[in-house]
Each structure stands twice: as C-alpha cells, then as structure tokens.
N, C-alpha and C positions, 0 to 999 in steps of 0.2 A: 504493499500501500506505499508505502513512503516512497517510492518511487516513483510511482505513481504521479502522487500529488506534486514530488518537486519537477515532475514532467510538466505539471500544466501550472508552476507557479507558483504553487499553494507550498510557499517555501515552512510555516509556521507547521503546519499541520503533516510535513515530512517529517520539520526536526522531531517533534514528536515521537512517529511513527519511527526514527532509525531510535532513540533513546529508549522506546522501547524495546526493540528489539533487540539494540544493547543488552538492558538489564536481561532481557529472556534468555539470550544467549548464554549470559555468565550463569544462570542457573541450570542450564543443559551441561556443565560443562564442555558443549564443541566447541573450541578454537577455532578452529575456520571457520565458523560464523560467527563467530564474536571478530574476525580477522573482516569478514567481509562487510560485517556489519560499521565497524567503524571508520574502513574505506567509504562504507555509501555516506555517513554522517559526514566524512571530506568532500565528497562530492555534493550535497546540500547545499552546506556551510559556503563553497565556493559558489557553488551555483546564485548563491542567494545575497553575493559579494560580499563575504565575510573573509573573505583569505586567509588573513591573518586567524581568526579562530580554524580555520580547517587544518592549517599546519600541523598542529598540535595531532589533532585523529587520524593525519597520512601519519604519521612518525609511530603514535602509537598503534596504527596496523601493522607496521613494518615490522616493527620489533616483536609481533606476536606471531606475523607471517614468517618471516625470518627465524623465529624458536623450533616454531612447528614444520616450518621445511614445506609452506605452502608456495610455490613462485608466480603461478597466477596474481594472488594477495598481493607479494610484494613486488610484483610489477605495476599494479595498480596504485598502491603508497606512493611508488617514485615518482610516476607519472603524477600525481599530485601535489608533490612536495616541488 
C-alpha cells in the first residue's frame, strides 16, 4: 500500500505505511523484509522532497542488507545514497 500511495503523491499516507511495515517486519524477524522496507521508506522520503531524511534510512538498509548478504537491497540502498 505504501508504494501505491507514494506513486499517487500521497506521501503522508505512504510514510505511515512504511513505518508500519518496518514495525511489522521487526516483529517477524525477517531481516530481508526489514531492509526492503527501509529502502522503501528512503524512496518515499526522497520522492517527498526530503533527501536529508532519506539518507539515514538508506544507510540503515545498506548496513542490514550487507549483514544478511542481500545484494539487491544493497544496490537499492547505494542508489539512494
């Protein structure tokens, strides 16, 4: 849902959706999903004109993706940084 909101320019709704997804991914313990959600949050922040806020989210995603060996999310995070 968060990506759909972002694509329609509904950034506040998208940000809430990403935050919920990050929280839920933390509860599941699935770290690949957590890295994906953090990259998604970075994408939304950047699209909303908040690149300074996006950078730390990409850095978090990169650290996590590197730790778990997820090259796709590493690439996404590098692209955002």
